[in-house]
N, C-alpha and C positions, 0 to 999 in steps of 0.2 A: 856832200850835204845830206843830213839824215831825213829821210823820207816818212819817218814816223808821224810827223805832225801832219803831213798830207793825208795819210792814212786815218788819222783820227778826224780831220776836218770832213772826210767822206762819210765816215761813221755817224758824225754829228750833223751832216747835211749842211755844212757851212760853205755855200757856193762862193761868195766872195774871197773866204779864206782860202779854198781849194785853187781858185784861179791865180791868186796872188802868189802863193807857194810854187804853182806849177810855173809860173813865169820867172820866179827867182831861180828854180832849178835849172830853167833852160838857159838864163842868163849866165849861170855858173858853168854852164858847159856840160850838163848832164845829159846822158843819152835818152832821148825822148821813149825808147822802148823800156829802158830801165824805170822811169818814171811812172809808166803804166803798170809794169810787172811788179814792182817793188812798193809802189805807193798807192795806186789805185785799186788794183786787184784785190790786194790783201784787205782793203777797207770795204769793199763789196761783199767779200767773202764773210767778214765778220757781220755785216748787215743781214746777209742771208741767213746766217746762223741764228742770229736775233729774231728774224722773223719767224723762222721754224720752231724756235722756242717760245714763241708768243711773247717776247720782250719788245718786239717792234710791230707795228702794224701797217696797213697799207699806206697811210699818210707818211710815216716815217720813211718807208722804202722809197717813195716818191721823192722825198726831200734830199735823201742820200743819193738817189740816181741823178737828180739835178745837179748836185755838187759834182759827181764824177763827170757828168756830161760838160759842165763848164770847164773843166780841166782838159777832157778830150777835144774840145773845140780848138783849144790852142796846139794840142799835140797832133791832131790828125794830119795836118798838111805837112808834118815833118816824118810822118810815119809811111807816107804812100811809097809803096815799092820797097820798103824797107824788109830785108830778110828777116824771118821769124816774127815781123810784128803783128801778123793776125794767126789767131788760133783756128781760123776758118772763116769761109764765107756762109752767110746765112740770109734766107729770103723769108721775110715774115709779113703776115697779113691778116685782116679779118675777113672771113669768108662773104662771098656775094650775099646781098640782102641784110648784112648785119652792119650797123654804123658804131658799135661800142669799140672803144680804143683804148681805155685806161689800162686794162690788164696787159693788152697787146703792147703798148707803149712802155710799160714798166719792164716787161720781159726784154723788149728791144733794148733798153737802156742798161738793164743787168748784162746782157749779153755783150755789149759794147764794153762794158765795164770789166768784163772778164776777157776782154781781148780779141773777140769776134768782130768781122767786118759785117755789118748789118745793113742789108737792102730792105728798107721798110716800105711796104706797097700801100699802106694806109688801111682804109676800111672798103667794105663792099667789092672786095676783089675777085673778079670772075676766075673760073677755072683757066680760062684762055690766058688771063694776065699772070697766073701763077706758072703757066708752061712758058710763056714768053720771057719771063724773068729768069726760070732756070736755064733756059737757052742762052740768055744774055749773061748771067753773072755766074754760071756753072758753079752753083752752092755745093757745100757738102751736106747742108741741113736746110729743109723747109718747115717753117712753124706756121700752123694755122689756128686761129682763134675763133670761137664762135660763143656768143653769150645769150643766144636764143635758141630754144629747142626747134623752132622753125627752120633755122639756118644750118642746124647741124648736118644734114644730109649734103650740103654743098662740100663738106670735107670728104665725103666719100666720092663725089662726082668729081672733085679736083684730083683726088688720087688716081680714078680711073682716067682722067685726061692725061695726066703725067705717064700712066702706062700705055695709053694709046699712042703717045708722042714718042714713046721708047725711052723715057726720061727717068722712069720710077726706079731702076736699078742703079741710077747714078747719084741718087740722094737719100739720105735718112729723112724721115717725115715725123715731126712731133706735133701733137694736138693739144689743145686746152680750151678752158672756159668753163663758166660755171655749171652748165648741165652736163658738160662732157664726163665720160667716165673712162676707166681703164678698160672695162669690158667692151664699151663702144669703140674705143680706139683700136682694140685688138679686131673687133669684128669688119671693121672698114679697112684694116691692111695697114695701119699706121705702125710705125716702129717705136714710138713712146707716147706716155701719156703724162703731162706735168699739171699737178693741181695748182701750182702757184709759182712765183718767178724765181726764187731760190731753187727750188728743184729743177726748174727749166735749165738754169745754168748748169748744174751738176749733171743733168741728162745730156745736155749739149756736148760737154766736154766728153763724156763716156761715149756718145755716139760717132763723134768725129775722131776720137783717139787723141784728144788734146790733154796735156798734162795739166793735172789740178794745180 
Protein backbone atom coordinates (compact mmCIF):
# COMPACT_ATOMS: atom_id res chain seq x y z
CA UNK A 1 0.00 0.00 0.00
CA UNK A 2 1.31 3.44 -0.95
CA UNK A 3 1.64 5.70 2.07
CA UNK A 4 2.10 8.88 0.02
CA UNK A 5 -1.60 9.67 0.49
CA UNK A 6 -1.22 9.41 4.26
CA UNK A 7 1.73 11.78 4.11
CA UNK A 8 -0.39 14.21 2.11
CA UNK A 9 -3.28 14.00 4.57
CA UNK A 10 -0.91 14.96 7.37
CA UNK A 11 0.42 17.90 5.35
CA UNK A 12 -3.13 19.02 4.59
CA UNK A 13 -4.26 18.49 8.19
CA UNK A 14 -6.99 16.04 7.19
CA UNK A 15 -7.51 14.14 10.45
CA UNK A 16 -10.44 11.94 9.29
CA UNK A 17 -8.55 11.00 6.13
CA UNK A 18 -5.39 10.21 8.10
CA UNK A 19 -7.37 7.99 10.47
CA UNK A 20 -9.14 6.15 7.66
CA UNK A 21 -5.95 5.50 5.69
CA UNK A 22 -4.14 4.32 8.81
CA UNK A 23 -6.92 1.81 9.52
CA UNK A 24 -6.79 0.63 5.89
CA UNK A 25 -3.02 0.20 6.08
CA UNK A 26 -3.32 -1.84 9.28
CA UNK A 27 -6.12 -3.95 7.80
CA UNK A 28 -3.87 -4.62 4.82
CA UNK A 29 -1.27 -6.04 7.20
CA UNK A 30 1.19 -3.17 7.04
CA UNK A 31 3.76 -2.89 9.82
CA UNK A 32 2.71 -0.10 12.24
CA UNK A 33 6.30 1.12 12.43
CA UNK A 34 6.42 1.47 8.64
CA UNK A 35 3.23 3.51 8.75
CA UNK A 36 4.87 5.89 11.22
CA UNK A 37 8.25 6.13 9.52
CA UNK A 38 7.10 6.14 5.88
CA UNK A 39 3.73 7.88 6.20
CA UNK A 40 3.52 10.16 9.22
CA UNK A 41 7.11 11.30 9.80
CA UNK A 42 7.67 12.50 6.19
CA UNK A 43 4.42 14.47 6.42
CA UNK A 44 5.41 16.25 9.63
CA UNK A 45 8.87 16.92 8.18
CA UNK A 46 7.25 18.76 5.26
CA UNK A 47 4.99 20.67 7.66
CA UNK A 48 8.04 21.70 9.69
CA UNK A 49 9.82 22.95 6.58
CA UNK A 50 6.76 24.90 5.46
CA UNK A 51 6.57 26.53 8.88
CA UNK A 52 10.23 27.53 8.79
CA UNK A 53 9.75 28.97 5.29
CA UNK A 54 6.68 30.90 6.48
CA UNK A 55 4.38 28.98 4.14
CA UNK A 56 2.58 27.57 7.20
CA UNK A 57 1.68 29.33 10.42
CA UNK A 58 0.81 28.13 13.93
CA UNK A 59 -2.82 27.18 13.11
CA UNK A 60 -1.63 25.14 10.10
CA UNK A 61 0.91 23.36 12.28
CA UNK A 62 -1.71 22.51 14.90
CA UNK A 63 -4.13 21.14 12.30
CA UNK A 64 -1.43 18.92 10.77
CA UNK A 65 -0.29 17.77 14.21
CA UNK A 66 -3.85 16.76 15.07
CA UNK A 67 -4.07 14.71 11.87
CA UNK A 68 -0.86 12.96 12.86
CA UNK A 69 -2.17 12.40 16.38
CA UNK A 70 -5.37 10.81 15.01
CA UNK A 71 -3.25 8.26 13.17
CA UNK A 72 -0.91 7.75 16.14
CA UNK A 73 -3.87 6.94 18.41
CA UNK A 74 -4.48 3.86 16.26
CA UNK A 75 -0.82 2.92 16.01
CA UNK A 76 0.44 3.48 19.55
CA UNK A 77 -1.08 0.34 21.12
CA UNK A 78 0.58 -1.74 18.40
CA UNK A 79 3.97 -0.08 18.81
CA UNK A 80 4.41 -0.71 22.54
CA UNK A 81 7.57 -2.70 23.09
CA UNK A 82 8.28 -2.90 19.37
CA UNK A 83 12.00 -2.84 18.55
CA UNK A 84 13.01 0.44 16.97
CA UNK A 85 9.55 1.93 17.43
CA UNK A 86 10.80 4.90 19.45
CA UNK A 87 13.33 7.56 18.49
CA UNK A 88 13.77 8.16 22.22
CA UNK A 89 11.97 8.99 25.47
CA UNK A 90 11.05 12.62 26.13
CA UNK A 91 9.70 14.35 29.23
CA UNK A 92 8.06 17.69 28.45
CA UNK A 93 6.23 20.31 30.48
CA UNK A 94 5.59 24.00 31.10
CA UNK A 95 7.46 25.13 34.21
CA UNK A 96 6.00 25.96 37.62
CA UNK A 97 3.84 29.08 37.71
CA UNK A 98 3.13 29.04 33.97
CA UNK A 99 -0.17 27.75 32.56
CA UNK A 100 0.53 28.33 28.86
CA UNK A 101 0.47 25.13 26.83
CA UNK A 102 -0.24 25.75 23.12
CA UNK A 103 3.44 25.85 22.12
CA UNK A 104 4.32 23.01 24.45
CA UNK A 105 1.47 20.88 23.09
CA UNK A 106 2.57 21.53 19.53
CA UNK A 107 6.16 20.52 20.28
CA UNK A 108 4.88 17.37 22.01
CA UNK A 109 2.73 16.44 19.02
CA UNK A 110 5.56 17.16 16.57
CA UNK A 111 7.95 15.01 18.60
CA UNK A 112 5.41 12.18 18.64
CA UNK A 113 5.08 12.52 14.90
CA UNK A 114 8.85 12.21 14.60
CA UNK A 115 8.76 8.89 16.46
CA UNK A 116 9.58 9.97 20.01
CA UNK A 117 7.78 8.56 23.03
CA UNK A 118 6.50 11.68 24.77
CA UNK A 119 5.60 11.92 28.45
CA UNK A 120 3.71 15.22 28.76
CA UNK A 121 3.61 16.52 32.34
CA UNK A 122 1.29 19.40 31.43
CA UNK A 123 1.59 22.93 32.85
CA UNK A 124 2.71 24.42 36.17
CA UNK A 125 5.23 21.58 36.58
CA UNK A 126 7.41 21.83 39.66
CA UNK A 127 11.13 21.03 39.60
CA UNK A 128 10.35 18.06 41.86
CA UNK A 129 7.86 16.74 39.31
CA UNK A 130 10.45 16.96 36.54
CA UNK A 131 12.93 15.09 38.73
CA UNK A 132 10.36 12.40 39.52
CA UNK A 133 9.50 12.01 35.82
CA UNK A 134 13.15 11.62 34.87
CA UNK A 135 13.54 8.95 37.55
CA UNK A 136 10.40 7.15 36.34
CA UNK A 137 10.72 7.36 32.55
CA UNK A 138 14.54 7.59 32.22
CA UNK A 139 14.26 9.84 29.15
CA UNK A 140 17.06 10.92 26.86
CA UNK A 141 15.58 14.41 26.63
CA UNK A 142 13.80 16.88 28.92
CA UNK A 143 11.92 19.77 27.29
CA UNK A 144 10.85 22.82 29.31
CA UNK A 145 8.63 25.68 28.18
CA UNK A 146 8.05 29.12 29.71
CA UNK A 147 5.88 31.84 28.20
CA UNK A 148 6.34 34.42 30.96
CA UNK A 149 9.52 36.24 31.91
CA UNK A 150 8.51 35.71 35.55
CA UNK A 151 8.55 31.92 35.17
CA UNK A 152 11.79 31.63 33.18
CA UNK A 153 13.90 31.30 36.36
CA UNK A 154 12.08 28.03 37.11
CA UNK A 155 13.98 26.51 34.18
CA UNK A 156 17.27 27.18 35.96
CA UNK A 157 15.82 25.92 39.25
CA UNK A 158 14.71 22.70 37.54
CA UNK A 159 18.13 22.14 35.99
CA UNK A 160 19.72 22.65 39.42
CA UNK A 161 17.25 20.18 40.94
CA UNK A 162 18.19 17.57 38.32
CA UNK A 163 21.86 18.16 39.14
CA UNK A 164 21.24 17.80 42.87
CA UNK A 165 19.42 14.53 42.20
CA UNK A 166 22.46 13.38 40.18
CA UNK A 167 20.29 13.07 37.07
CA UNK A 168 21.53 16.02 35.01
CA UNK A 169 24.26 14.01 33.32
CA UNK A 170 21.74 11.37 32.19
CA UNK A 171 19.59 13.70 30.05
CA UNK A 172 19.81 16.43 27.45
CA UNK A 173 17.76 19.54 28.22
CA UNK A 174 16.00 21.71 25.64
CA UNK A 175 14.20 24.93 26.54
CA UNK A 176 11.87 27.22 24.63
CA UNK A 177 9.07 29.78 24.81
CA UNK A 178 8.48 33.33 23.65
CA UNK A 179 10.74 35.17 26.15
CA UNK A 180 13.51 32.55 26.12
CA UNK A 181 16.70 33.21 24.14
CA UNK A 182 19.71 31.15 23.19
CA UNK A 183 21.86 33.29 25.47
CA UNK A 184 19.54 32.56 28.40
CA UNK A 185 19.58 28.84 27.61
CA UNK A 186 23.38 28.88 27.63
CA UNK A 187 23.48 30.80 30.90
CA UNK A 188 21.26 28.35 32.79
CA UNK A 189 23.10 25.30 31.47
CA UNK A 190 20.57 23.92 28.97
CA UNK A 191 21.85 21.86 26.05
CA UNK A 192 19.67 23.49 23.40
CA UNK A 193 17.19 26.26 22.69
CA UNK A 194 14.32 25.89 20.23
CA UNK A 195 12.53 28.98 18.97
CA UNK A 196 9.69 26.99 17.41
CA UNK A 197 8.35 23.45 17.03
CA UNK A 198 10.02 22.50 13.74
CA UNK A 199 13.43 23.44 15.12
CA UNK A 200 12.65 21.53 18.30
CA UNK A 201 12.21 18.28 16.36
CA UNK A 202 15.49 18.73 14.48
CA UNK A 203 17.33 19.54 17.71
CA UNK A 204 15.75 16.62 19.53
CA UNK A 205 16.91 14.19 16.85
CA UNK A 206 20.40 15.67 17.01
CA UNK A 207 20.57 15.63 20.81
CA UNK A 208 19.59 11.97 21.15
CA UNK A 209 21.45 10.81 18.05
CA UNK A 210 18.28 9.71 16.22
CA UNK A 211 18.39 9.45 12.47
CA UNK A 212 16.64 12.20 10.53
